[in-house]
N, C-alpha and C positions, 0 to 999 in steps of 0.2 A: 764486666761480666766474667772476667777471669776467676775461676775457682767457685762458680755457682754451686757445682756438685763436685766434690773431691774425687779424683781418680785414684784407684788402688790397683796395685799389681797383684793378680791372683792366678794360681795355677788351676786351669780347667782342662780336664782331659789330657793332662801331661804337658800342656802348653802354658807359658806365662802370657797372660792377656790383661789389658787394662779393663777394669770393671768399675762400676759404681754400686754403692750400697742401695738396696731397694728401699730401705727405710729413709735414707737421705733423699732419694728421688721422690718418694711419696710425700715427704714433708715439703720439698721444694715445689711440688705440684699444687700445694695449697689444699690438700684433701683432708677431710675430718679424721683426726687421730683415732677416734673411737672405731673407725671402720677398717683399720689396718689389717686385722686378721682376715676379715672377709675379702678385702681387696687383694691381698697377697695370695690367698688360696685361689681366687678366681682368675687373676691375671698372671700368676706365675706357676703355681703348683699344678692347677687344673687346666692350664692353657695348652690346647693341643698343638700350638705352633711354637712352644717353648720347651726345649728338651733339657732335663737335668743333666749336668756334667757336660753340656755343650753350650747352652745359652745362659745357664746360671748354676750356682752351687749354693746350698743352704748351710747355715752355721748358726749355733746357739750364741745368744748374747743375753746380757741382763739389762733390762730397761725398767726403770721405776721400781727396782727391787724384785722384779719377776723375770724368770727365764723365758725367753721368747726366741723366735727364729728370725734371722735376717737372711738376705740373699745377696750374693755377689752377682751382679747382672752384667753381661757383656754390653758394650756400648750399643751394639745393634738392638738388643732387646730393650734396653733402656729408652732408645729413641722411639721404638714402636709403641711402648707403653705411654710415653709422653705425648705421642700423636693422638691418643685416644681421649685425652683429658681436655675438657672445655672450660678452663679457668684462665684468669689473667696470668697467674703464675705458671700455668701449663704452657702458655704462649712464650713466656720468658725462657722456660726450659728448652722449648723447641728452638728458639733463636740461639740459645747457648750452644746446642748441639750442632746447629748449622754453621755457626762461627767456628767451632772446633774443627769441623769437617773442611771448611774453606782454608783454614790455617794449615792443616795437614796437607791438603792438595798443593798449596803454595810452596810448602817446604819441600815436598817430593818433586815438584816440577822444576825447582831451581837446582836440584842435585843432578849431576850428569848420570846418564844411563850407563851402567857397566856392561860391557859385552860379555856374552856367555861363552865359556870355553877358553 
């Protein structure tokens, strides 16, 4: 399951954070490619719980010879969007994010806590 959705380092609001491409997430969720524009507008741009330059940043790309918009999504937003999809691939993506989270927790729990001061 390693590498199901590639992680990218992106600067959002002045901080370097790990993100995923909204287009890559959309494809991995197994959603109809012809509905991308409507899905991204409803679930990212017009989502009252997703803030631009906090939860995502948009950027122009060329896909199939046409300029379109992709979004760098924070991992948290990507997980929320994956939770909404009821497809077999959506379940795989949710499992992938849960596995990533478990590995991160395991890594941080084995590192000694540094005292403050």
